[in-house]
C-alpha positions in Angstrom: -0.2 -0.1 0.0 3.1 2.5 0.8 6.1 3.2 -0.9 7.8 0.7 1.3 5.3 -1.9 1.7 4.5 -2.6 -1.7 7.8 -3.4 -3.0 6.1 -3.9 -7.2 5.5 -0.2 -7.6 9.1 2.0 -5.3 8.7 4.9 -5.1 10.8 7.1 -6.7 14.9 6.2 -5.6 13.2 3.4 -3.8 13.1 2.6 0.2 15.6 4.2 2.6 18.1 1.0 4.0 16.2 -0.3 7.1 18.1 0.8 10.0 18.8 4.3 8.2 18.6 7.1 11.3 16.2 8.7 9.4 13.6 5.9 10.1 14.1 6.6 13.6 10.7 8.4 15.9 13.3 10.2 17.5 17.6 11.2 18.3 17.2 11.3 21.9 19.1 7.8 22.8 22.0 9.8 21.7 21.7 11.9 24.5 21.9 9.1 27.0 24.3 7.8 24.9 26.5 10.6 25.4 26.0 10.9 29.3 27.5 7.1 29.6 30.6 8.1 27.3 30.9 11.0 29.5 30.8 8.7 32.9 33.3 5.9 30.8 35.9 9.3 30.0 35.8 10.8 33.7 35.6 7.3 35.2 39.3 6.9 32.9 40.3 10.4 34.4 40.3 9.8 38.0 42.0 6.4 37.4 44.9 7.8 35.6 44.9 11.0 38.2 45.7 8.6 41.0 49.9 9.9 41.8 50.0 6.4 43.9 52.3 3.8 41.7 50.9 1.0 44.1 47.9 -1.0 43.4 44.7 -0.1 44.1 43.6 4.0 44.6 44.8 5.6 47.1 43.4 9.1 45.9 39.7 9.4 48.3 38.7 12.0 45.6 39.1 9.5 42.7 37.4 7.0 44.2 34.3 9.5 44.9 34.1 9.9 41.4 34.3 6.3 40.5 31.7 5.7 43.3 29.5 8.2 41.5 29.9 6.8 37.9 29.5 2.8 39.0 25.8 3.6 40.7 25.1 5.7 37.8 26.4 3.9 35.1 23.4 0.9 35.1 20.4 3.9 35.3 22.4 5.2 32.4 22.7 2.3 30.7 18.6 2.0 31.0 18.2 5.3 29.7 20.1 4.2 26.5 18.7 0.7 26.1 14.6 2.4 26.4 15.3 5.3 24.6 16.5 3.0 21.2 13.9 0.8 21.9 11.3 3.7 21.7 13.1 5.2 18.3 13.4 1.6 17.7 9.4 1.3 17.7 7.9 4.3 16.8 11.0 4.9 13.4 8.9 5.5 9.9 8.4 2.0 8.3 7.8 3.7 5.1 10.2 6.4 4.4 11.7 6.8 1.2 14.7 8.4 -0.6 12.3 10.8 -3.3 8.7 12.4 -3.0 6.6 14.8 -5.1 7.2 18.5 -5.1 4.2 19.4 -5.5 2.7 22.2 -3.1 3.2 23.4 0.2 0.5 23.1 3.6 1.1 23.8 6.8 -0.5 24.3 9.8 -0.2 26.9 12.0 -1.9 28.0 15.3 -3.8 31.1 15.7 -2.5 34.0 17.9 -3.5 33.7 21.5 -3.6 37.4 21.7 -6.4 37.2 19.0 -10.2 37.5 20.0 -12.1 34.4 19.5 -16.2 33.8 21.0 -16.8 30.6 22.9 -19.1 29.0 20.4 -16.4 29.9 17.4 -12.8 29.0 17.7 -10.2 29.3 15.1 -8.3 25.8 15.3 -5.7 26.1 13.0 -5.0 28.5 10.3 -4.0 26.2 6.9 -1.6 27.7 4.5 -1.8 26.5 0.9 0.4 27.0 -2.2 2.5 29.9 0.1 -1.3 31.7 0.6 -1.2 32.5 4.4 -4.8 31.2 5.8 -6.5 29.9 2.9 -8.2 27.0 4.7 -9.1 28.1 8.5 -10.0 25.0 10.5 -12.8 25.7 13.5 -13.8 24.1 16.3 -18.2 25.2 17.2 -20.1 24.9 19.5 -23.7 24.2 19.1 -27.1 22.9 20.1 -26.5 19.7 18.5 -22.9 19.5 20.3 -19.5 20.6 19.4 -18.3 20.3 15.4 -15.3 21.4 13.4 -15.8 22.8 10.5 -13.3 23.1 7.6 -13.2 27.1 5.2 -11.6 28.4 2.4 -13.3 31.1 1.7 -15.9 29.6 -0.8 -17.5 26.9 1.0 -17.9 25.5 4.7 -17.3 21.7 5.1 -18.0 19.2 8.1 -15.5 17.5 9.7 -16.1 13.7 11.6 -13.7 11.8 12.3 -15.9 8.7 13.1 -15.0 4.6 13.3 -12.5 4.0 9.8 -14.0 6.7 8.1 -12.8 10.6 8.3 -15.1 13.2 6.3 -15.5 16.3 4.8 -19.4 16.8 4.0 -21.4 19.9 2.4 -25.3 19.9 2.6 -25.3 17.5 -0.1 -23.2 14.4 1.4 -19.1 13.9 2.4 -16.3 15.3 -0.8 -13.6 14.7 1.1 -12.7 11.2 2.4 -10.4 8.5 4.1 -11.7 5.1 4.3 -9.7 2.7 6.7 -9.3 -0.8 6.1 -7.1 -3.8 7.3 -6.7 -5.8 10.5 -6.4 -4.7 13.6 -2.3 -4.1 13.8 -1.9 -3.1 10.1 -4.0 -0.4 8.9 -4.3 1.2 6.0 -6.1 4.2 4.7 -7.4 5.3 1.3 -7.9 9.0 0.9 -9.9 10.7 -2.0 -9.8 14.1 -2.9 -11.2 15.7 -5.9 -10.5 12.6 -7.9 -6.9 11.7 -6.6 -6.5 8.7 -4.4 -3.4 8.4 -1.7 -3.3 5.9 0.3 -0.9 5.5 4.2 -0.2 2.4 6.2 -0.2 2.8 9.9 1.8 -0.2 11.7 2.3 -0.1 15.7 0.7 1.9 18.3 3.1 4.8 18.3 2.8 8.5 16.6 5.4 8.8 13.9 6.8 11.9 13.4 6.2 11.7 9.3 3.1 10.7 6.9 4.1 9.0 3.4 1.3 8.9 1.1 1.4 7.4 -1.9 -0.7 7.9 -5.0 -2.0 6.5 -8.1 0.7 6.4 -10.4 3.9 4.9 -7.3 4.3 8.8 -6.4 5.1 9.6 -1.7 4.1 12.3 -0.7 5.9 13.6 2.7 3.7 14.6 5.9 6.0 15.7 8.3 3.9 15.2 11.0 5.8 16.5 14.4 5.9 16.6 18.0 2.9 16.8 19.5 2.6 20.0 22.0 -0.3 21.1 24.1 -2.0 17.5 22.8 -2.0 18.4 19.4 0.5 17.8 16.0 0.9 20.8 13.3 1.0 19.2 10.5 2.7 20.3 7.3 4.1 18.7 4.5 3.4 18.7 0.7 0.5 17.7 -2.1 -0.6 16.8 -5.4 -1.0 20.3 -7.4 -4.1 18.9 -8.3 -5.4 19.7 -5.2 -7.8 22.3 -4.4 -7.2 24.5 -0.8 -9.8 22.9 0.8 -8.7 19.1 0.2 -5.2 20.2 1.2 -6.2 21.3 3.9 -8.4 18.7 4.4 -5.2 16.4 4.0 -3.2 17.4 7.0 -6.1 17.3 9.0 -6.8 13.9 8.1 -3.0 13.0 9.3 -3.5 15.2 12.8 -6.4 13.2 13.4 -4.6 10.4 12.9 -1.9 11.0 15.1 -4.3 12.4 17.9 -6.4 9.3 17.9 -3.3 7.2 18.0 -2.1 9.4 21.0 -5.2 8.9 22.4 -5.8 5.0 21.9 -2.6 4.4 23.5 -2.5 6.5 26.8 -6.1 5.4 26.9 -5.1 2.2 29.8 -3.3 5.1 31.4 -5.6 7.7 31.5 -8.2 4.9 32.3 -10.1 6.6 29.0 -11.1 4.8 25.9 -14.9 5.2 26.4 -15.4 8.5 24.5 -15.0 9.3 20.8 -11.3 10.6 21.2 -10.1 7.1 22.7 -11.7 4.8 21.5 -9.4 1.8 21.8 -11.5 -0.9 20.3 -11.6 0.6 16.7 -8.9 3.0 16.5 -5.5 1.6 15.6 -3.4 -1.2 16.2 -3.4 -4.3 18.3 -6.7 -4.3 19.9 -9.8 -6.5 18.2 -12.0 -4.4 16.0 -15.2 -5.0 16.6 -16.5 -2.4 14.5 -18.0 0.8 16.7 -19.2 3.6 15.4 -19.0 6.4 17.7 -21.1 8.6 15.3 -19.3 11.8 16.6 -17.3 14.7 15.3 -14.1 15.1 16.0 -13.8 18.0 18.1 -10.4 18.8 18.5 -10.0 16.3 20.9 -6.5 15.0 21.4 -4.4 13.3 23.6 -1.0 13.1 24.9 
């Protein structure tokens, strides 16, 4: 379904090396490795600084330093292994060497100082093809409950994130659709926007820093997810130039919503969640059983980190 998971249709340049550092979710393990190396250097300096030629270490300062290094080394080693395993589990499995150029699209939050009503709040400004704020994503509180809307200045589309289905709809029905398929643990998503189909794969319960979308021609398109701040991500990337601003914004909204749901499903056992539409781990991302439950609610922009 993606460039590296389907060897019959590799995207331009083929897959990245299996253990390329670019595939790892983060590089925090390098800090732990550096601390471990620094502890080794400090221990070596302490041993060589002992002026007594007799066997053993007679200098009290050197003994104290060695004792501290011996105590802290297991902690540093544990941190290194933990972060390395976490990076491997979060690694990007569908990374490729070359992506399509297309048009840039980026999400940015509103200015915190900007005024906003309690019933209509701007969640995102979406810059498309270097046009600032070409699309606005709003969260609204109405009589029927919270809802999310995508506004490109010409039309307003209602956003919904349901069980295995994300849509942007007009009054006549959905016009932009992302549909999930595949078994638990190996999900596949197909985004149908304005005659273009983009596919991506989701494996594992850890959010990843980027998503590779592959179109019908086998060309890969990169969306950078990045780290979540205050429970939300602000993705950016490049999408086919044929997409309208609304369709481009829907693609990045889908990626952000997918990331939020994966985080919520992963954290549900820890937080006691998993009962509402924002953290329903019974149907969402990975290893849990697929019950086919449809929450029937809107996304509302809720996600946990």
